[in-house]
Each structure stands twice: as C-alpha cells, then as structure tokens.
N, C-alpha and C positions, 0 to 999 in steps of 0.2 A: 636643851629643850625638854621640858619634862612632859611627855606624853600620858602619864598616867596620873592626871590630875583629877580631883574628885569634884566632877561637874555633874549636872543634870543629865548631860548625855555623856556617859563615860566613853573615854577612848582608851586605846591602848597601844603600847610600843610593840614592834616586832620582835619576836623571839630571836630573830637572827641578830638584833643589836644587843640582846642580852638584857633587855628592858624587862620591867614586871609585866605581866600579864592582866592581873586583876587588882584592883586597888586594895583589897584585903585577902590576907591569906587565912585558909581554914586551918591550917596547923601551925604550931609554934615549935621552934626547936631551941634547945638550950645551948648556950655557948661556954657552959662552965666546962673545965678541963675533965670533971668527973664523968661527964656524960659520955656513955659508949653505945655504939650500935652494932649489931653482928654484921659481918660483910655479907651474909646471905639475904639480909632483909634490906639493904641498902640498893636502890636501883642504880644501874650504871647510868654514866654521863649521857650516853645515847638515849637511854630509856627516859631519863629527866627531860631531854631535849624534845624527843617525841612527844611527850606528854604536854610540854608547853605549846608546842607547835599545834598540836590537836585542839588544845583549849582555844588557842588564838584563832584558828580556823572555824572553830564552832561559834566564837564570839562573833566573827565576822559575819557568819550567816545569820545570826540573831539580830545584828544591827543592819543588815542588809534592808533596803527598802524595794519592795516588801520582804519581810522576814522569809529565809528559806529553811525548810526542814532538810536533814541530811538526805533522804530519799530522792528530793527534788533536785539535789546538787548535779550539776554536769559539768563536762570539761570547759564549758564556757565561764562557768562561776569561778573554776580553779583558775582560768586566765585572769579574770576580774580581780581575784584575790593577788595573784602575783603582780599584777600591775599596781594594786593599791600598796603593796609592800616596797615598791620602788621608792616611794616617799621617805622611807627610813634608810635608804642605801647610803653607803659610805665609799662606793667606788666611782671614780670619775670616768665617765664615758664620753669621749669626745663625739661631737657631731661631725658630719662630713664636710662642713664648711669652716670647722676649726683648723687654725694652721699646725695644731699639735696632733692632728688626727693621724694614727698609725705610730705614734712615738711612745714608747714604754715608759720614758721618763722626760716628761715635758719641762723646758727650761725655766717656765713662768707660768704663774695662774692663769687660768681660763674661766669663763663663764658656763662651760659645759656642765650638765646636770649630774649629780650624784645618783647612782642607782644600785640595785642589789646586784653582786657580782653574780655570773652564770654559775660558778661552782657552788655558791650559796643557796641558789634557787634549785639547783639539781639535788643537792643534799636534802633540802627541805622536802622537794616532792617525793623522795625516796622514803623520807620518814612517814610523811602524811599518807603515803600509798600502804605503807606497813600498818599505820595506826587505824586506817579505815577498815581494813580486814579483821584487826584486833577488836573493832567495835561492832563486828557483826555484819560488815558489808560483803557483799559477794565479789569474788575477784574479778567476774566478767563484767561487773557493773561498776568497777572502781573508777571514779571520775578522775583521779590522779595518774591512772593510766592510759587515759583516753588519747587517742592519736592526734588531737589538737594540741594537747599539752606536750606531748613528744615533739612535735613540729616547732612549737613555740620555743622550747628550750634549745632545739637545734639552732634557730634563727638568732636568739639571744646570744648563744655560744659564739656563732660565725660573726656576727656584728661585733661584738667586744672584742673578739680577737683582732679584727680589722682596726677598730677605733682606739684600741689600747695598745697595739702592736704586741700581743701577747699570744703566744701559740698554745693551743689547748690540745695539741696531738698527744696520744697515749703515748707514754715512754715505752718502747718496745725492749724487751729483754733480749740482750745479746746471747747469740747461740754459744753454748760452750764449746770449745774445740775439742773434736774427737780425739780420744786418746788411743792410740794404736796399741793392740794387746800384745802383737810380737814385733819388738823392733827390728828383728832380722828379715822379716817379710819386706821391709822398705829397702833394704840393703840390696845393691846389685849382685848378682851370682859372681862368685869367684872365677878368674879366668882359669880355664884347664887346658894347659900344656900346649900352648904355641909356640915354641921356642925354634 
C-alpha cells in the first residue's frame, strides 16, 4: 500500500515502517562510486531516524484538525499520534477473545489487528523527546515525557506481553562470582598434634 501518494491532501507513512515522509526531497544524493562524504558530516542512523520522526510528528500537527502549533501540543496529542501510528503497525496483537491470545507463535492466521510494537513506540518516544528539546522545547514542558504518555506505554507493553505471550522483562546481568584473594583462607586449619 503506497501511503506517500501525491494527492490533494498528502498523506505520509510512518517512519517506523521506513516509508517516505514527504512526497519530494529537498536534497539529492549521487549514487556514483566517486561520490564521497566525510564521516564527520554524515549523520548517524539514530540522528537520521530522529529527524524523520520529528518531521512526521510536525506534519501530523499541521494536518491535525484544527492544526496545532508545537507550543500547544500536550501529552494527549502525543497519545493521538501514537494511536494514529497503529494503522501502520506490523505486529499482530491478539484480542482477548482470540483463541491464540497469549501464544507467541500462533499455529494459524487470525483476524486480530496489526499494531505498532511496544518497543518501536518506546524508541520513537525517546527520539521525539530528545528532538523536542533540540528544537528549543523546555524539558519540563516536554509532551513526550508527560505522565500520560509513560502510563500509556506501560499499558501497551503489559497488554502486548499478555496478548503475544512475549516477556518484556529486562534482562538482569548475572553477578560475577566473587574471586577469593587468598585461597588458603578458605582451607581448614591443619590438625596440630592430637596423637
């Protein structure tokens, strides 16, 4: 499904899906083997993704009815954006009435909806939170760090864990065994003269 079509009301695909953000690009790149770029001027993959996510969110605000400016944006608008992104999801999330609810590998297809995976949403919010502050937003007014957004992400994580049968528990590092500095200290004292 091509979501970046050139219609009167432009739509855009989710950066999580890796689709295009805008119908046209402002810069062109050469694909010739002689084209070189210095490593210091090339943004990292994270920075490119953060820029695409930020552009997508700003476009979402412009297309919102009524259009919203960034200072008017709140945690509720971030939740609307996350709900909007669900339509581009690729992760099967079983409903509670589905016979495959809680199975990590269902044996047959089911009509349950595709959603954005919790990990993708969590990473997206982290990038947008950083981008907001890079674009002049105050950390204490950051809508991506709002309590409602944190609660929503926690609820999505918990529900998807149950529905998909996938644990999202953090992996704990195993404690390293303590090495004894003096091996003789662990040995029992020698028997002294009981003959």
